[in-house]
LUMGUNU-149866 format. One record per residue (C-alpha): residue number from 1; x, y, z. Coordinates in Angstrom, 2 decimals, decimal comma, always signed. Layout:
N
 seq    east   north      up
 NUM       X       Y       Z
...
END
This chain:
430
 seq    east   north      up
   1 +106,37  -81,87  +68,97
   2 +105,05  -77,79  +69,37
   3 +101,85  -77,42  +66,59
   4 +102,90  -74,22  +64,21
   5  +99,97  -70,96  +65,23
   6  +99,51  -71,39  +61,51
   7  +98,27  -74,69  +61,69
   8  +94,53  -75,53  +60,73
   9  +92,38  -76,32  +63,31
  10  +90,68  -79,58  +63,30
  11  +87,64  -80,18  +60,90
  12  +84,35  -80,16  +63,80
  13  +82,54  -83,70  +63,50
  14  +79,16  -83,21  +61,79
  15  +76,36  -82,64  +63,96
  16  +74,01  -86,03  +64,53
  17  +71,26  -85,72  +62,88
  18  +68,01  -84,69  +65,11
  19  +64,94  -84,32  +62,49
  20  +64,80  -86,59  +59,08
  21  +62,21  -87,95  +56,90
  22  +62,97  -91,42  +57,14
  23  +63,91  -93,37  +60,33
  24  +64,92  -96,65  +59,70
  25  +65,85  -98,50  +63,56
  26  +68,48 -101,78  +62,63
  27  +71,13 -101,92  +60,34
  28  +70,93 -105,41  +59,05
  29  +69,59 -106,89  +55,26
  30  +65,66 -105,71  +55,60
  31  +66,38 -101,90  +57,48
  32  +69,41 -101,53  +55,11
  33  +67,41 -102,48  +51,91
  34  +64,69 -100,41  +52,66
  35  +66,80  -97,25  +53,64
  36  +68,90  -97,65  +50,41
  37  +65,57  -98,00  +48,35
  38  +63,62  -95,19  +49,57
  39  +66,40  -92,59  +49,48
  40  +66,36  -93,71  +45,52
  41  +62,96  -93,12  +45,11
  42  +62,78  -89,77  +47,62
  43  +65,82  -87,71  +46,21
  44  +69,00  -86,06  +47,39
  45  +66,23  -83,57  +48,44
  46  +65,30  -85,80  +51,59
  47  +67,04  -87,56  +54,37
  48  +67,08  -91,04  +55,44
  49  +68,93  -92,24  +58,47
  50  +69,92  -95,98  +59,79
  51  +69,93  -95,92  +63,28
  52  +72,38  -99,11  +64,42
  53  +73,16 -100,12  +67,64
  54  +76,61 -102,32  +66,62
  55  +79,49 -101,11  +66,12
  56  +79,65 -102,15  +62,18
  57  +76,26 -101,95  +60,14
  58  +75,51 -105,39  +58,28
  59  +73,21 -107,41  +60,49
  60  +73,88 -110,95  +61,61
  61  +75,72 -111,90  +58,81
  62  +78,22 -109,09  +59,17
  63  +79,73 -112,35  +61,66
  64  +78,22 -115,33  +59,76
  65  +81,48 -116,29  +57,40
  66  +79,83 -118,93  +55,51
  67  +78,03 -118,70  +51,83
  68  +74,22 -119,22  +50,95
  69  +73,72 -114,87  +51,23
  70  +72,22 -113,23  +48,65
  71  +70,00 -114,88  +46,43
  72  +67,10 -113,93  +46,39
  73  +67,31 -109,95  +46,49
  74  +70,80 -109,77  +45,01
  75  +71,31 -112,77  +42,65
  76  +74,24 -113,82  +43,29
  77  +75,70 -115,93  +46,65
  78  +77,81 -114,66  +48,54
  79  +79,42 -115,13  +51,99
  80  +78,23 -113,16  +54,83
  81  +80,61 -110,75  +55,85
  82  +80,35 -109,91  +51,98
  83  +76,80 -109,55  +51,60
  84  +76,73 -107,37  +54,21
  85  +79,03 -104,57  +52,68
  86  +77,74 -104,89  +49,31
  87  +74,16 -104,06  +51,66
  88  +75,76 -101,06  +53,42
  89  +77,59  -99,99  +50,63
  90  +74,52  -99,60  +48,31
  91  +72,42  -97,34  +51,26
  92  +75,73  -94,92  +51,81
  93  +75,45  -94,86  +47,71
  94  +72,14  -94,30  +47,73
  95  +73,00  -91,05  +50,74
  96  +71,58  -92,66  +53,42
  97  +72,90  -91,90  +56,41
  98  +74,21  -94,99  +58,56
  99  +74,93  -94,20  +62,23
 100  +76,19  -96,85  +64,16
 101  +76,80  -97,13  +67,90
 102  +73,34  -95,93  +68,10
 103  +70,55  -97,88  +70,32
 104  +67,49  -96,61  +70,35
 105  +65,73  -96,85  +73,27
 106  +62,30  -95,12  +73,49
 107  +60,45  -93,54  +72,61
 108  +59,27  -89,22  +72,93
 109  +55,96  -88,99  +71,27
 110  +54,31  -89,73  +67,79
 111  +57,60  -90,82  +65,40
 112  +59,97  -89,30  +67,83
 113  +62,78  -91,79  +69,11
 114  +65,03  -91,44  +71,98
 115  +68,93  -92,51  +71,00
 116  +71,72  -92,86  +73,41
 117  +75,02  -92,85  +71,46
 118  +78,81  -91,85  +72,12
 119  +77,74  -88,51  +71,13
 120  +75,31  -88,16  +74,07
 121  +71,28  -88,36  +74,42
 122  +69,31  -87,00  +71,75
 123  +65,91  -87,25  +70,59
 124  +65,48  -88,13  +66,78
 125  +61,96  -86,79  +65,06
 126  +60,79  -88,27  +61,56
 127  +58,33  -88,06  +59,06
 128  +58,03  -91,93  +59,48
 129  +59,52  -95,17  +61,23
 130  +60,10  -98,28  +59,55
 131  +61,30 -100,79  +62,64
 132  +63,66 -103,57  +61,47
 133  +64,98 -104,46  +64,58
 134  +64,92 -108,42  +64,00
 135  +64,88 -111,30  +65,74
 136  +67,07 -113,28  +68,14
 137  +67,33 -116,77  +69,69
 138  +66,59 -117,74  +72,88
 139  +68,86 -118,51  +75,27
 140  +69,09 -121,71  +77,83
 141  +67,41 -119,77  +80,39
 142  +64,59 -119,00  +78,19
 143  +64,42 -122,86  +77,26
 144  +64,26 -123,74  +80,91
 145  +66,99 -126,69  +80,36
 146  +67,57 -127,31  +84,26
 147  +71,42 -127,82  +85,77
 148  +74,14 -125,73  +86,89
 149  +75,02 -122,56  +84,62
 150  +78,66 -123,48  +83,82
 151  +80,99 -121,55  +81,01
 152  +80,22 -122,57  +77,15
 153  +76,47 -122,44  +76,56
 154  +76,13 -119,91  +73,44
 155  +74,01 -118,43  +70,97
 156  +74,61 -119,32  +66,96
 157  +75,14 -115,64  +67,22
 158  +77,85 -115,34  +70,02
 159  +79,50 -118,19  +68,66
 160  +79,71 -116,63  +65,26
 161  +80,56 -113,74  +67,34
 162  +83,89 -115,55  +68,78
 163  +84,67 -117,48  +66,07
 164  +84,89 -114,66  +62,64
 165  +84,77 -111,58  +64,58
 166  +87,24 -112,48  +67,77
 167  +89,31 -116,00  +66,27
 168  +88,62 -117,28  +69,80
 169  +88,28 -120,69  +70,17
 170  +85,55 -122,16  +71,51
 171  +86,08 -125,94  +72,98
 172  +86,65 -129,17  +71,53
 173  +83,09 -131,86  +71,23
 174  +80,42 -129,49  +70,95
 175  +76,80 -130,31  +71,41
 176  +73,84 -128,36  +69,29
 177  +70,67 -128,44  +70,05
 178  +68,06 -127,59  +67,66
 179  +68,22 -128,63  +63,79
 180  +67,23 -126,20  +61,94
 181  +69,15 -124,14  +58,99
 182  +70,56 -121,90  +61,80
 183  +71,85 -124,96  +63,78
 184  +73,31 -126,37  +60,25
 185  +75,19 -122,90  +60,16
 186  +76,25 -123,57  +63,95
 187  +77,96 -126,85  +63,02
 188  +79,86 -125,04  +59,93
 189  +80,88 -122,12  +62,20
 190  +82,40 -124,62  +64,98
 191  +84,27 -126,88  +62,33
 192  +86,12 -124,03  +60,96
 193  +86,95 -122,97  +64,52
 194  +88,20 -127,14  +65,10
 195  +85,68 -127,87  +67,11
 196  +83,79 -131,30  +66,56
 197  +80,01 -131,91  +66,61
 198  +79,72 -134,92  +68,34
 199  +75,54 -134,45  +68,07
 200  +72,54 -132,20  +66,44
 201  +69,35 -132,57  +69,20
 202  +66,16 -132,31  +68,05
 203  +62,73 -132,88  +69,43
 204  +60,96 -133,63  +65,39
 205  +61,29 -136,84  +63,44
 206  +64,11 -135,33  +61,72
 207  +66,83 -132,23  +61,15
 208  +64,50 -129,59  +60,26
 209  +66,41 -128,08  +57,60
 210  +66,24 -128,91  +54,29
 211  +66,57 -131,76  +52,89
 212  +70,47 -130,79  +50,66
 213  +71,70 -129,97  +54,95
 214  +70,60 -133,40  +55,99
 215  +72,72 -134,80  +53,21
 216  +75,77 -132,52  +53,97
 217  +75,32 -132,71  +57,79
 218  +75,70 -136,87  +57,28
 219  +78,18 -137,34  +54,71
 220  +80,09 -134,37  +54,79
 221  +80,39 -133,04  +58,41
 222  +79,42 -136,57  +60,17
 223  +77,31 -134,74  +62,33
 224  +74,98 -137,46  +64,30
 225  +71,34 -136,21  +64,78
 226  +69,46 -137,26  +67,91
 227  +66,23 -137,04  +66,91
 228  +62,79 -137,56  +69,00
 229  +65,36 -136,42  +71,58
 230  +65,79 -133,61  +74,03
 231  +68,41 -132,18  +76,25
 232  +67,45 -131,88  +80,12
 233  +69,74 -131,12  +81,67
 234  +73,70 -129,59  +81,18
 235  +76,27 -131,05  +83,62
 236  +79,30 -129,20  +84,60
 237  +80,38 -126,44  +87,46
 238  +83,33 -124,79  +85,63
 239  +83,35 -125,65  +82,62
 240  +80,38 -127,99  +80,56
 241  +81,38 -131,52  +80,81
 242  +77,97 -132,49  +79,20
 243  +74,64 -132,92  +78,36
 244  +71,83 -135,39  +79,26
 245  +69,56 -136,80  +76,38
 246  +66,34 -137,97  +76,74
 247  +64,30 -139,74  +74,40
 248  +60,58 -140,34  +73,69
 249  +60,43 -143,35  +75,41
 250  +61,67 -141,93  +78,42
 251  +65,46 -143,01  +78,16
 252  +68,26 -140,96  +79,13
 253  +71,82 -141,07  +78,25
 254  +74,89 -138,00  +78,92
 255  +76,85 -136,99  +76,13
 256  +80,05 -135,73  +77,06
 257  +81,50 -132,63  +75,41
 258  +82,72 -128,81  +76,33
 259  +80,40 -126,65  +74,94
 260  +76,58 -126,31  +73,90
 261  +75,12 -123,97  +71,84
 262  +70,87 -123,45  +71,62
 263  +69,83 -122,38  +68,37
 264  +66,77 -121,43  +66,45
 265  +63,39 -120,87  +68,79
 266  +63,45 -117,27  +67,44
 267  +61,65 -114,59  +68,86
 268  +61,55 -110,56  +67,51
 269  +63,47 -107,77  +69,12
 270  +59,78 -106,11  +69,99
 271  +60,70 -104,13  +72,90
 272  +61,06 -101,09  +70,94
 273  +57,24 -102,04  +69,13
 274  +55,80 -103,23  +72,31
 275  +56,76  -99,69  +73,91
 276  +55,89  -97,68  +71,15
 277  +51,75  -98,80  +72,23
 278  +52,10 -101,24  +68,77
 279  +49,45 -104,02  +68,88
 280  +51,63 -107,39  +68,58
 281  +50,56 -110,42  +67,08
 282  +50,23 -113,53  +69,02
 283  +51,78 -116,23  +66,82
 284  +55,14 -114,24  +65,66
 285  +54,94 -111,87  +68,95
 286  +56,08 -109,28  +66,70
 287  +54,26 -106,22  +65,05
 288  +51,08 -106,55  +63,38
 289  +51,24 -105,47  +59,91
 290  +49,33 -105,60  +56,81
 291  +50,98 -106,48  +53,44
 292  +51,98 -103,23  +52,74
 293  +53,96 -103,86  +55,86
 294  +51,60 -100,81  +58,30
 295  +51,61 -101,22  +61,65
 296  +48,61  -99,95  +64,08
 297  +50,60  -96,97  +64,43
 298  +49,72  -93,98  +61,84
 299  +53,35  -94,07  +59,56
 300  +55,14  -96,73  +61,52
 301  +55,77  -99,84  +59,69
 302  +58,26 -102,89  +60,13
 303  +60,52 -105,22  +57,91
 304  +62,09 -108,56  +58,28
 305  +62,75 -110,85  +60,77
 306  +61,07 -108,78  +64,01
 307  +57,70 -110,21  +61,60
 308  +58,78 -113,62  +60,42
 309  +61,84 -115,12  +63,24
 310  +63,14 -115,41  +61,39
 311  +63,58 -116,53  +57,43
 312  +66,70 -115,73  +55,57
 313  +68,27 -113,03  +54,97
 314  +67,77 -112,54  +50,76
 315  +63,99 -112,62  +52,28
 316  +63,57 -110,00  +54,91
 317  +65,94 -107,82  +52,13
 318  +63,25 -108,39  +50,03
 319  +60,62 -106,89  +52,92
 320  +62,61 -103,85  +52,76
 321  +62,10 -103,39  +49,48
 322  +57,48 -104,15  +49,66
 323  +57,51 -100,98  +52,10
 324  +58,91  -98,15  +49,66
 325  +55,12  -97,88  +48,04
 326  +53,56  -98,13  +51,71
 327  +56,29  -94,93  +53,48
 328  +55,95  -92,90  +50,17
 329  +51,99  -93,23  +49,91
 330  +52,59  -92,30  +54,17
 331  +54,57  -89,09  +53,14
 332  +52,88  -87,78  +50,56
 333  +49,67  -88,32  +52,26
 334  +48,17  -90,47  +48,94
 335  +46,28  -93,55  +48,89
 336  +47,58  -93,64  +53,03
 337  +44,70  -95,22  +55,19
 338  +44,59  -94,53  +59,28
 339  +44,58  -97,91  +59,94
 340  +44,78 -101,28  +58,65
 341  +42,38 -102,87  +56,33
 342  +41,38 -105,85  +55,10
 343  +40,82 -109,59  +57,01
 344  +42,31 -110,60  +59,23
 345  +44,36 -113,90  +59,38
 346  +44,17 -116,53  +61,78
 347  +46,37 -120,01  +61,88
 348  +44,36 -123,70  +63,00
 349  +47,28 -125,70  +64,98
 350  +49,43 -127,16  +64,33
 351  +49,90 -123,95  +62,59
 352  +51,36 -121,52  +64,59
 353  +51,45 -118,09  +63,17
 354  +51,08 -116,33  +59,47
 355  +52,88 -113,04  +58,75
 356  +51,33 -110,66  +57,24
 357  +48,10 -110,91  +59,77
 358  +46,27 -108,72  +57,52
 359  +45,33 -109,07  +53,77
 360  +43,42 -107,04  +51,56
 361  +42,17 -109,21  +48,52
 362  +41,60 -106,50  +46,40
 363  +44,84 -104,57  +47,64
 364  +49,00 -105,40  +47,36
 365  +49,65 -108,78  +47,52
 366  +52,04 -109,80  +50,37
 367  +56,40 -109,35  +49,28
 368  +57,11 -112,09  +46,33
 369  +52,90 -113,52  +46,33
 370  +53,49 -115,35  +49,31
 371  +52,12 -115,82  +53,02
 372  +54,51 -116,48  +55,51
 373  +53,67 -119,50  +57,74
 374  +54,94 -121,80  +60,66
 375  +54,14 -125,18  +61,70
 376  +54,83 -126,85  +64,15
 377  +54,67 -130,71  +63,14
 378  +55,36 -132,27  +59,22
 379  +53,09 -132,67  +56,40
 380  +55,14 -133,74  +53,60
 381  +52,85 -132,69  +50,82
 382  +50,10 -129,81  +52,47
 383  +46,93 -129,18  +51,55
 384  +45,97 -125,76  +52,75
 385  +42,67 -124,31  +53,00
 386  +41,49 -120,74  +53,64
 387  +38,26 -120,78  +55,59
 388  +36,43 -117,28  +55,83
 389  +32,70 -117,51  +58,09
 390  +32,06 -121,24  +57,75
 391  +32,94 -121,59  +53,83
 392  +36,79 -122,90  +52,56
 393  +37,13 -120,26  +49,99
 394  +40,79 -120,84  +48,43
 395  +42,49 -124,48  +48,96
 396  +45,93 -125,34  +47,34
 397  +48,10 -128,44  +47,42
 398  +51,81 -127,94  +47,89
 399  +55,08 -130,08  +46,13
 400  +57,21 -128,56  +49,35
 401  +56,53 -129,79  +53,04
 402  +55,97 -127,91  +55,75
 403  +58,20 -128,79  +58,07
 404  +59,29 -127,21  +61,40
 405  +61,79 -125,14  +62,02
 406  +62,01 -122,70  +59,01
 407  +59,34 -120,93  +57,05
 408  +56,03 -122,67  +55,56
 409  +55,49 -120,46  +52,28
 410  +51,78 -120,57  +50,59
 411  +50,97 -118,56  +47,61
 412  +48,80 -115,35  +48,29
 413  +46,46 -116,46  +45,86
 414  +45,19 -118,78  +48,19
 415  +42,84 -115,68  +50,01
 416  +41,77 -114,71  +46,12
 417  +38,28 -115,23  +46,74
 418  +37,95 -113,82  +50,23
 419  +35,43 -111,17  +50,80
 420  +36,73 -108,20  +51,76
 421  +33,56 -107,26  +53,95
 422  +33,46 -110,87  +55,37
 423  +35,00 -112,26  +58,88
 424  +38,39 -113,24  +59,40
 425  +40,12 -115,42  +57,65
 426  +41,46 -119,41  +59,32
 427  +44,33 -121,04  +57,32
 428  +44,34 -124,51  +58,33
 429  +45,97 -127,62  +57,23
 430  +43,34 -130,28  +55,74
END
């Protein structure tokens, strides 16, 4: 068909931004929440840009199609995709520019980011950068599980992507490695895909998730939990045919299956933080931060599961609100210390890490007034002690357990008596 000469020309595409007041790297719950709150606080004359590498923003909830999202941040219960849509809509309504399929590949200077997108490569400069790159599950190679390399070995994220976004069949009999909250999420996804979970394997005394999920799994989903056990080999050549499970006494047995899902065992997506020269915490492997979520790089902040791998989406989103005063302070150059200030927090085994790692007892409290910790051992009614310079400066008996596989929350008031000019504070289970 011939187009008339008088037909209007197509409107030119909007040129991608190369400068912004704030750039948020990552369009998951923490990044979108931070961007929306910052855009509202800064007003219409400021530019807040979210860069996300996926085709759609929203993060993991976008393909985690089960309920339980939004309780702490939105104060309502939503399914994952609906929760993601709410956060994206709120960010855009606040004036945030959300750019998808935009991969941040490195740094081009202080608060200058190298970005690769379908429109080409460019450098985006910002007055402040918020890293919200999240965390990922370790795949089979990182877990050092021997055996052949057949098809049918997935992480939870890969499983949910195949089932909820691409509607693909995945198998008939599955073994889930891990007993965390996300492990039960995998079981629910498998059930929706018509795949039976024939075993959940965990090295701990029981499934690490909350008691309600263990009860649901036993009574409604009828999933056998093989505790005090580990998968030592995956069998099959073209396709998985089974896994070899070893119990603590050394005995072994083969569980037939055609699908293996590796769950949990989280590691932060810290490549950008590391390449930017930010100091990383040895426990979390994410950036070292204070209670205001400042990193060791001036004007660079970090939020969400990049800092505490891994917590629920709504807790990660609350980090997005927590970072706002510090970013505004930096932009206004008000109350913005040149580096992290406060006492350094450390942990004693069986605790593995704490976030944040720097806290000023006289300054702002961490998000929700909680320190987030990870434990490698079960303690039903733990008593937590804070020790500074050989003296116990705080102690709390908590009514909830310290349990492997989920974040252990400790009131930050345990540090109220710590001396700002004293030495490091060690948190321990007494």
